[in-house]
C-alpha positions as CSV (number, residue, x, y, z in Angstrom):
1,M,-8.3,-15.2,9.6
2,R,-6.0,-13.1,12.3
3,D,-4.4,-11.0,9.4
4,R,-7.9,-9.9,8.8
5,Y,-8.6,-8.9,12.7
6,V,-5.2,-7.0,12.4
7,L,-5.9,-5.1,9.2
8,L,-9.6,-4.2,11.3
9,T,-8.3,-3.4,14.4
10,R,-6.8,0.1,15.3
11,R,-3.2,0.6,16.0
12,K,-3.5,1.5,19.7
13,D,-5.4,-1.6,20.2
14,L,-2.9,-3.8,19.2
15,N,-1.3,-5.0,22.2
16,D,0.4,-8.1,21.0
17,F,3.5,-7.5,18.9
18,D,3.3,-10.2,16.5
19,D,0.2,-8.5,15.2
20,Q,1.7,-5.1,15.2
21,I,4.3,-7.0,12.7
22,K,1.6,-7.7,10.8
23,L,0.4,-4.6,10.3
24,Q,3.5,-3.2,9.5
25,V,4.3,-6.2,6.8
26,W,0.9,-5.3,5.3
27,T,1.5,-1.8,4.6
28,D,5.0,-2.7,3.5
29,K,3.6,-4.6,0.9
30,C,0.6,-3.1,-0.4
31,P,1.4,1.3,-0.1
32,L,-2.5,1.4,-0.5
33,L,-3.6,-0.5,2.0
34,G,-1.2,1.2,4.6
35,Q,-3.0,4.6,3.1
36,A,-6.2,3.0,4.0
37,Y,-5.2,2.2,7.2
38,E,-4.2,5.3,7.8
39,L,-7.4,7.3,6.5
40,K,-9.4,5.0,8.6
41,K,-7.4,6.5,11.4
42,Q,-7.9,10.1,10.8
43,F,-11.3,9.4,10.2
44,F,-11.9,7.9,13.6
45,D,-9.8,11.0,15.3
46,I,-12.7,13.3,13.6
47,N,-15.1,11.4,15.8
48,E,-13.5,10.8,19.2
49,A,-12.8,14.9,19.3
50,E,-13.3,16.4,22.4
51,S,-15.2,19.4,20.7
52,I,-16.7,20.5,17.8
53,N,-13.9,23.0,17.0
54,E,-10.9,20.2,17.5
55,A,-13.2,18.1,15.0
56,S,-13.6,21.1,12.7
57,V,-10.1,21.4,12.6
58,Q,-9.3,17.6,12.0
59,K,-11.9,17.4,9.2
60,L,-10.8,19.8,7.4
61,A,-7.2,18.6,7.8
62,F,-8.4,15.2,6.9
63,K,-6.8,14.2,3.0
64,C,-8.1,11.7,0.6
65,P,-5.4,11.0,-1.6
C-alpha cells in the first residue's frame, strides 16, 4: 500500500528517504512507469507556473513520448 502512495506523491513531497528509494526502485524496474511519473511532474509544473507566459512556455516544452 505504501508503494501506491509513493507513486502518487510528487517527488518534492517525498520527505522520507525510504519513500525516495522506493520511487527510484520502481522507476528503474519499469522505465515506462518512470516516464509516466516524469510526465506527471511536467504537467503539474505547467499548473504551478507563476504567469501565463511561463505556463505557455512550459506547455510548448511538454513532450509526450
